[in-house]
C-alpha positions as CSV (number, residue, x, y, z in Angstrom):
1,M,4.3,58.4,11.7
2,E,0.9,57.1,12.8
3,R,-1.4,59.4,14.9
4,R,-0.9,57.1,18.0
5,E,2.5,56.8,18.3
6,L,2.4,60.7,17.6
7,L,0.2,61.2,20.6
8,K,2.4,59.0,23.0
9,I,5.5,60.8,22.0
10,R,3.7,64.4,23.0
11,L,2.4,63.2,26.3
12,Q,5.6,61.8,27.2
13,L,7.5,65.2,26.6
14,L,4.6,67.1,28.1
15,K,4.5,65.2,31.3
16,R,8.6,65.1,31.5
17,E,8.2,69.0,31.7
18,I,5.1,69.5,33.9
19,R,6.7,66.9,36.1
20,E,4.4,66.5,39.1
21,T,1.6,69.0,38.1
22,N,-1.7,67.1,37.3
23,L,-2.3,67.1,33.8
24,V,-6.1,67.3,32.2
25,A,-6.2,66.2,28.7
26,V,-8.6,68.6,27.3
27,S,-10.3,66.3,24.8
28,K,-13.3,68.5,23.6
29,N,-12.0,68.7,19.8
30,T,-11.0,65.5,19.5
31,D,-12.9,61.7,19.2
32,S,-13.1,58.5,21.5
33,E,-10.4,56.8,19.4
34,S,-7.3,59.2,20.6
35,I,-8.6,59.9,24.2
36,R,-8.7,55.8,24.4
37,F,-5.0,55.8,23.0
38,A,-4.0,58.5,25.5
39,F,-5.9,56.5,28.1
40,E,-3.7,53.5,27.3
41,E,-0.4,55.5,27.4
42,G,-1.1,56.3,31.1
43,Q,-3.1,59.8,31.0
44,V,-6.1,59.2,32.9
45,D,-7.6,63.1,33.4
46,F,-9.6,64.0,30.5
47,G,-11.8,67.7,30.2
48,E,-14.6,68.4,27.9
49,N,-16.8,71.6,27.5
50,R,-20.3,70.5,26.6
51,V,-22.4,68.1,28.9
52,E,-23.6,66.5,25.3
53,S,-20.6,65.8,24.2
54,L,-19.5,64.2,27.4
55,E,-22.1,62.2,27.8
56,E,-21.6,60.4,24.5
57,K,-18.0,59.9,25.3
58,S,-18.7,58.4,28.6
59,I,-20.8,56.0,27.1
60,E,-18.3,55.1,24.3
61,L,-15.8,54.8,26.8
62,E,-17.3,53.3,29.7
63,D,-14.8,50.4,29.9
64,L,-12.4,52.7,31.0
65,D,-11.2,54.0,34.3
66,L,-10.8,57.4,33.8
67,N,-11.8,60.5,35.4
68,W,-13.8,62.9,33.8
69,H,-13.3,67.0,34.0
70,F,-16.2,69.2,33.0
71,I,-14.2,72.6,32.1
72,G,-17.1,74.4,29.6
73,K,-19.7,76.7,31.1
74,L,-22.6,75.0,33.0
75,Q,-26.0,75.9,32.4
76,S,-28.0,75.4,35.3
77,N,-30.7,73.1,33.4
78,K,-28.4,70.7,32.5
79,I,-26.7,70.0,36.2
80,N,-29.1,67.1,36.7
81,R,-27.3,65.5,33.3
82,L,-24.0,66.0,34.1
83,F,-24.1,64.7,37.5
84,K,-25.4,61.5,36.4
85,I,-22.1,61.0,34.2
86,P,-20.1,57.9,35.7
87,R,-16.7,58.9,36.5
88,L,-17.3,62.3,36.8
89,K,-14.4,63.7,38.9
90,Y,-13.9,67.5,38.9
91,I,-16.1,70.6,37.5
92,H,-13.9,73.3,36.9
93,S,-16.6,76.0,36.1
94,V,-18.5,77.0,39.2
95,D,-18.9,80.6,38.2
96,S,-21.2,82.3,40.2
97,L,-23.3,82.1,43.5
98,K,-26.4,81.3,41.7
99,L,-24.8,78.1,39.9
100,L,-23.4,77.1,43.2
101,E,-26.7,77.1,44.9
102,H,-28.3,75.0,42.2
103,L,-25.5,72.6,42.1
104,Y,-25.8,72.1,45.9
105,K,-29.8,71.3,45.3
106,R,-28.9,68.3,43.0
107,V,-26.4,66.6,44.9
108,D,-28.7,63.5,45.0
109,Q,-28.0,63.4,41.4
110,I,-24.4,62.5,41.5
111,S,-23.8,59.1,40.2
112,S,-19.9,59.2,41.3
113,Q,-19.3,58.7,44.4
114,R,-17.9,62.3,45.1
115,V,-17.3,65.2,42.8
116,G,-14.7,68.2,43.4
117,F,-15.1,71.3,42.3
118,F,-13.3,74.7,41.4
119,L,-14.8,78.0,41.5
120,Q,-14.2,79.8,38.4
121,V,-12.9,83.2,39.0
122,N,-12.0,86.0,36.4
123,T,-8.9,87.4,37.0
124,S,-8.6,89.6,33.6
125,E,-11.8,91.6,34.3
126,E,-12.6,90.6,30.4
127,A,-16.3,91.0,29.7
128,E,-16.4,88.1,27.5
129,K,-15.4,85.6,30.3
130,S,-17.7,84.2,33.4
131,G,-16.5,83.7,36.8
132,F,-16.7,85.6,40.3
133,C,-15.4,89.4,39.3
134,I,-11.9,89.8,41.2
135,K,-13.2,92.7,42.5
136,N,-16.1,91.6,44.1
137,Y,-15.1,90.0,47.0
138,D,-18.7,89.7,48.7
139,E,-19.9,87.1,46.3
140,L,-16.6,85.0,46.6
141,A,-17.3,85.4,50.8
142,A,-20.7,84.5,50.2
143,A,-19.9,81.4,48.1
144,A,-17.3,80.3,50.9
145,N,-20.0,80.6,53.5
146,L,-22.3,78.4,51.5
147,I,-19.2,76.1,51.0
148,S,-18.6,76.2,54.9
149,Q,-22.3,74.6,55.4
150,H,-21.8,71.7,53.0
151,L,-18.4,70.4,54.3
152,D,-19.7,66.6,54.7
153,S,-21.6,67.2,51.0
154,K,-20.7,64.5,48.1
155,F,-20.4,67.7,46.0
156,Y,-16.9,69.6,47.8
157,L,-14.8,72.8,47.0
158,L,-11.5,71.2,45.5
159,G,-10.0,74.9,44.6
160,L,-10.2,77.8,42.2
161,M,-9.7,78.2,38.4
162,T,-8.9,81.2,36.2
163,M,-7.6,81.8,32.7
164,G,-4.8,84.3,31.3
165,K,-6.0,87.1,29.1
166,Y,-7.3,86.7,25.9
167,R,-7.1,90.1,24.3
168,T,-3.5,91.6,25.2
169,D,0.0,92.8,23.7
170,N,1.9,91.3,26.5
171,F,0.9,88.2,26.9
172,E,3.0,86.5,29.4
173,E,2.9,89.5,31.6
174,D,-1.0,89.6,32.0
175,A,-0.7,86.0,32.3
176,R,1.2,85.6,35.3
177,L,-0.4,89.0,36.6
178,C,-4.1,87.0,36.2
179,F,-2.2,83.9,37.9
180,K,-0.8,85.7,40.8
181,R,-4.3,87.2,41.3
182,L,-5.7,83.7,42.0
183,N,-2.9,83.0,44.2
184,A,-3.9,86.2,46.3
185,V,-7.3,85.4,46.2
186,R,-6.6,81.7,47.8
187,S,-4.6,83.4,50.3
188,T,-7.5,85.7,51.1
189,L,-10.0,82.9,51.1
190,K,-7.8,80.9,53.8
191,R,-7.2,84.0,55.8
192,D,-11.1,84.4,56.3
193,F,-12.7,81.3,56.3
194,E,-12.0,77.8,57.6
195,L,-12.1,75.7,53.8
196,P,-9.8,72.5,53.0
197,D,-6.1,73.1,51.5
198,L,-7.4,74.7,48.1
199,K,-5.7,73.5,44.8
200,L,-5.4,75.7,41.8
201,S,-6.6,75.4,37.9
202,M,-4.8,77.4,35.7
203,G,-3.0,77.6,32.2
204,M,-3.4,76.1,28.7
205,S,-1.7,75.2,26.1
206,Q,-0.2,78.5,25.5
207,D,0.6,79.4,28.9
208,Y,0.6,76.4,31.2
209,S,4.5,76.9,31.8
210,M,4.0,80.2,33.4
211,A,1.3,78.9,35.3
212,I,3.3,76.2,36.6
213,E,5.9,78.6,37.9
214,E,3.0,80.5,39.7
215,G,2.6,77.4,41.5
216,T,-0.9,76.0,39.6
217,D,-2.0,72.2,40.6
218,F,-4.2,71.4,37.6
219,V,-3.1,72.3,33.9
220,R,-5.4,72.0,30.9
221,I,-3.8,71.4,28.1
222,G,-5.6,70.2,24.3
223,T,-3.7,71.4,21.5
224,S,0.1,70.1,22.6
225,I,-1.9,66.9,22.9
226,F,-4.0,66.2,20.2
227,K,-4.1,68.9,17.7
228,P,-0.5,70.6,17.6
229,E,-1.5,72.0,14.1
230,D,-4.4,74.1,15.1
231,P,-4.0,77.2,17.3
232,R,-7.0,76.6,19.4
233,D,-7.4,75.0,22.8
């Protein structure tokens, strides 16, 4: 069976499973041709984790009316380059108050009509992960206060993002715990601040089914679409 037909089948099966949940097809490990195939099968949202790669693919696929999601670690010196990418829709990885401040200062560089963002929360408390510390509510509160001052900005808060635990002997249990913690953070922020309705971005190829059960709005899936033989997402 040829590559395009396999991709079509994988997308159909996956979308049938996730139903109304928004699918971000993580395309960081695939080529522009595969992205084009997926788009022609009805997939509109694609996620990249490197600014350079996103720039390149956005040029190669400039004829497609798709939505780009940036899902990787963002360095402040690359904000201008990222904001200038056409059809940039969302940034899932705003992982600190300092980065948020830098992003607001560069809003005039945005080439898209509007760009939404997720605050990344480290719900697993693993040192190798970035994100707002789950135990440091003061920093999250400071971010919420800053956001409240920019509600009319082209750069707007869409929700919260997290990842399940990497190192664990109880994968499902710990993944659910991480997702429940993000739900709790959302509830607390909604209680304490007048923020828009907050969406959740959580769940990847290994744990998206659990994330859906815990109420996520977006799942970020690459392996199950583009490279099923590769255990990495």
